[in-house]
C-alpha positions in Angstrom: 0.0 0.0 0.0 1.1 3.5 -0.8 1.0 5.7 2.4 0.7 9.5 2.3 3.0 11.7 4.3 0.5 12.3 7.1 -0.3 8.5 7.3 3.2 7.6 8.5 2.1 6.7 12.1 -0.5 4.4 10.6 2.0 2.8 8.3 4.2 1.9 11.2 1.3 0.2 13.1 0.1 -1.7 10.0 3.7 -2.6 9.1 4.3 -4.2 12.6 1.1 -6.2 12.3 2.2 -7.5 8.8 5.7 -8.4 10.2 4.1 -10.4 13.0 1.9 -12.4 10.6 5.0 -13.0 8.3 6.9 -14.3 11.3 4.1 -16.7 12.2 4.1 -18.1 8.7 7.8 -19.0 8.9 7.4 -20.3 12.4 4.3 -22.6 12.5 4.4 -23.0 16.3 4.3 -19.3 17.0 0.9 -17.8 17.9 0.8 -14.0 17.3 -2.9 -13.7 16.6 -3.7 -11.7 19.7 -0.8 -9.3 19.2 -1.7 -8.8 15.5 -5.4 -8.3 16.3 -4.5 -5.7 18.9 -2.4 -3.9 16.4 -5.2 -4.0 13.9 -7.5 -2.4 16.4 -4.9 0.3 17.1 -4.5 0.9 13.3 -8.3 1.2 12.9 -8.4 3.8 15.6 -5.4 5.7 14.2 -7.1 5.7 10.7 -10.3 7.0 12.1 -8.5 9.8 14.0 -6.4 10.8 11.0 -9.4 11.0 8.6 -11.7 12.6 11.1 -10.2 16.1 10.7 -8.3 16.3 7.4 -6.9 19.7 6.5 -7.5 21.0 2.9 -3.9 20.2 2.0 -4.3 16.6 3.3 -7.5 16.3 1.2 -5.4 17.3 -1.8 -3.0 14.5 -1.1 -5.8 12.0 -0.7 -7.4 13.2 -4.0 -4.1 12.6 -5.8 -3.5 9.2 -4.2 -2.2 6.8 -7.0 -4.4 4.0 -5.7 -7.7 5.8 -6.0 -10.0 4.4 -8.5 -9.9 6.3 -11.8 -12.4 6.9 -14.6 -11.7 3.5 -16.3 -12.4 1.7 -13.1 -15.8 3.5 -12.7 -16.7 2.8 -16.3 -15.9 -0.9 -16.0 -17.8 -1.3 -12.8 -20.8 0.9 -13.3 -21.5 0.8 -17.0 -22.3 -2.1 -19.4 -21.9 -2.4 -23.1 -19.4 0.5 -23.1 -18.3 1.4 -26.7 -15.3 3.7 -26.8 -15.5 6.5 -29.3 -12.1 8.0 -30.3 -10.8 11.2 -31.9 -11.8 14.7 -32.4 -12.2 14.4 -36.3 -9.7 17.2 -36.7 -6.2 16.3 -35.3 -5.9 13.3 -33.1 -7.2 11.1 -30.3 -6.3 12.3 -26.8 -5.9 9.4 -24.5 -6.3 11.6 -21.4 -10.0 11.8 -22.2 -12.0 8.6 -22.6 -15.6 8.5 -23.6 -18.3 6.5 -25.4 -21.8 5.1 -25.4 -22.8 2.8 -22.6 -25.7 1.6 -20.5 -26.2 2.7 -16.9 -28.6 0.3 -15.2 -29.9 -0.5 -18.7 -30.4 3.1 -19.6 -28.4 4.3 -22.7 -26.0 7.1 -21.7 -22.9 8.9 -22.9 -20.0 8.7 -20.4 -17.0 11.0 -20.7 -14.1 11.3 -18.3 -10.4 12.2 -17.6 -8.2 9.1 -17.2 -4.9 9.4 -15.4 -3.6 5.8 -15.8 -2.6 3.4 -13.0 1.1 2.7 -13.6 4.1 4.5 -15.2 3.3 3.3 -18.8 -0.4 4.2 -18.7 0.2 7.4 -16.9 2.5 8.6 -19.6 0.1 7.3 -22.3 -2.8 9.2 -20.6 -0.6 12.3 -19.9 -1.5 12.0 -16.2 -5.1 13.0 -17.0 -4.1 16.4 -18.5 -6.1 16.8 -21.7 -4.9 18.6 -24.9 -7.3 20.6 -27.2 -8.2 17.4 -29.1 -9.4 15.9 -25.8 -11.9 18.7 -25.3 -12.9 18.6 -28.9 -13.6 14.9 -28.6 -15.8 15.6 -25.6 -17.7 18.3 -27.6 -18.2 15.7 -30.4 -19.6 13.2 -28.0 -21.9 15.7 -26.3 -23.2 16.7 -29.7 -23.9 13.0 -30.4 -25.6 12.6 -27.0 -27.8 15.7 -27.7 -28.8 14.4 -31.1 -29.8 10.9 -29.8 -31.3 12.2 -26.5 -28.7 10.4 -24.3 -28.0 11.7 -20.8 -24.3 12.7 -20.3 -22.3 11.6 -17.3 -18.8 13.0 -16.8 -16.2 11.8 -14.4 -13.7 14.6 -13.5 -10.2 13.8 -12.4 -7.5 16.1 -13.7 -4.8 18.4 -12.4 -5.8 20.7 -15.2 -5.6 21.0 -18.9 -2.1 20.4 -20.4 -0.2 23.6 -20.7 2.4 22.5 -23.3 3.4 24.6 -26.3 1.8 22.4 -28.8 -1.5 22.4 -26.9 -1.5 26.2 -26.8 -0.7 26.4 -30.5 -3.7 24.2 -31.3 -6.0 26.4 -29.3 -6.2 25.0 -25.7 -8.1 27.9 -24.3 -10.6 28.0 -27.2 -11.2 24.2 -26.9 -11.9 24.5 -23.1 -14.3 27.4 -23.7 -16.1 25.6 -26.5 -16.5 22.5 -24.3 -17.9 24.6 -21.4 -20.2 26.3 -23.9 -21.4 22.9 -25.2 -22.1 21.8 -21.6 -24.4 24.8 -21.2 -26.2 24.2 -24.6 -27.1 20.5 -24.7 -30.8 19.7 -24.0 -30.2 16.4 -22.2 -29.4 15.8 -18.5 -25.8 16.4 -17.7 -24.3 15.0 -14.5 -20.8 15.4 -13.3 -18.9 13.7 -10.5 -15.4 14.9 -9.3 -13.8 11.6 -8.4 -10.3 13.0 -7.6 -8.9 16.3 -8.7 -11.0 19.0 -10.3 -8.3 21.3 -11.6 -9.1 24.7 -13.2 -10.8 25.1 -16.6 -9.7 21.6 -17.5 -12.3 20.4 -15.0 -15.0 23.1 -15.6 -15.1 22.0 -19.3 -16.7 18.7 -18.2 -18.4 19.9 -15.0 -20.7 22.6 -16.2 -23.6 20.3 -15.4 -27.1 20.2 -14.1 -25.9 18.3 -11.1 -22.4 18.2 -9.7 -21.3 15.7 -7.1 -17.9 15.3 -5.4 -16.4 12.4 -3.5 -15.8 13.3 0.1 -12.0 13.7 -0.1 -11.8 15.1 -3.7 -10.9 18.7 -4.5 -12.1 21.2 -7.0 -10.3 24.6 -7.5 -9.3 27.3 -10.0 -5.6 26.4 -9.5 -3.5 23.9 -7.6 -2.4 24.9 -4.1 1.3 24.9 -5.3 0.5 27.2 -8.3 -1.5 29.5 -6.1 1.3 29.7 -3.5 3.8 30.4 -6.3 1.8 33.3 -7.6 0.7 34.9 -4.3 3.7 34.3 -2.1 6.4 33.4 -4.7 6.9 30.2 -2.6 5.4 26.9 -3.7 6.1 25.5 -0.1 3.2 27.6 1.2 0.8 25.2 -0.5 -0.9 24.4 2.9 -1.9 28.1 3.4 -3.0 28.2 -0.3 -5.2 25.1 0.1 -6.9 26.7 3.1 -7.5 30.0 1.1 -8.8 28.3 -2.0 -11.7 26.6 -0.3 -11.3 23.6 -2.5 -12.9 20.9 -0.4 -16.2 19.3 -1.1 -17.6 20.6 2.2 -16.6 24.2 1.4 -17.9 24.0 -2.2 -21.3 22.6 -1.1 -21.7 25.6 1.3 -21.0 27.9 -1.6 -23.5 26.2 -3.9 -20.8 25.1 -6.4 -21.7 21.5 -6.0 -24.9 19.7 -5.1 -23.9 16.5 -3.4 -21.1 15.0 -1.4 -20.5 11.3 -1.9 -19.2 9.6 1.2 -16.0 7.7 0.9 -14.9 4.6 2.9 -12.9 5.2 6.0 -9.4 6.0 4.9 -10.4 7.2 1.4 -11.6 5.6 -1.8 -8.1 4.0 -2.3 -8.7 1.6 0.7 -12.0 0.2 -0.6 -12.4 1.0 -4.3 -15.5 -1.1 -4.8 -17.3 0.6 -1.9 -16.4 4.0 -3.3 -17.5 3.1 -6.9 -20.8 1.7 -5.6 -21.4 4.9 -3.7 -20.8 7.0 -6.9 -23.2 4.7 -8.8 -26.0 5.3 -6.2 -25.3 9.1 -6.5 -25.5 9.0 -10.3 -28.8 7.0 -10.1 -30.3 9.5 -7.7 -29.3 12.5 -9.8 -30.5 11.0 -13.1 -33.8 10.2 -11.4 -34.1 13.8 -10.3 -33.6 15.1 -13.8 -35.7 12.5 -15.7 -38.7 13.7 -17.5 -37.5 17.3 -17.8 -37.8 19.0 -21.2 -34.7 20.2 -23.0 -35.6 23.9 -22.5 -36.0 23.3 -18.7 -32.7 21.4 -18.5 -30.8 24.2 -20.3 -32.4 26.9 -18.2 -31.8 25.0 -14.9 -28.1 24.5 -15.8 -27.5 28.2 -16.8 -29.3 29.5 -13.7 -27.3 27.2 -11.5 -24.0 28.8 -12.6 -25.4 32.3 -12.5 -26.4 31.8 -8.9 -23.1 30.2 -8.0 -21.5 31.6 -4.8 -24.6 33.5 -3.8 -25.5 30.9 -1.3 -22.2 31.2 0.5 -22.3 35.0 0.4 -25.8 35.1 1.8 -24.6 32.9 4.7 
């Protein structure tokens, strides 16, 4: 298991329990079950205490955890008959964005999401979930297709932000993000978005301008990364903890501000400790949000979506 910086005390306890069990395997006459169980209980208490009061910076670390389930994991577990659709019909296929037609509980839908990859090879292939312009243009094409065939759109957001490379800028990165955001606002079908890890800047907004936006409990959603914010404001990236506090990027803060509609509870210790449980919870949230929007006319869906973003922040300011 990969342990985060603040999880080091937990790593020590769980490591000792594993050592005891390993010793017992090599020495059949040794009974360490009581000691191992005591350490397991101690580890469970430590885990609960650690995750009871995570700081915004610690939530950033959890949201970036390499073992968290990614878009591909959700698609494989929650959707059936997924047919991947590739390319933007203009330049290339961006592997940082995956999308296609599928069935969610036997209902035809269009699913689109950022995919980070789960090992060195796939992370490089997927560009760590940072989409180029062709990724956003692919998403626009799929949303157009969904609108034409009256398919609800479900987006899964998990990106540090759009790729800022020279080639991406030359091919119109900002324009592609703006067009994708515009398309989100224009389609006359239900659009549901779930932030499953990082929701970074315009790269996330381009998929998350939705009728209903949900976030996993320990995911984050912000205009810039804490490190980037600290570098701009204080000329010191090491002040990322203060920046994370100031950005109000946690699901709890964003729900208060009216930026998101729902928080999806994670298993104790984060989605990385019990991926199936986390994926099932997201599935239930998607089901509830789809049900909430079913039967609404295209005009009502578009009006509802636009008003949601016009009102954004007013809830928090009024409080």
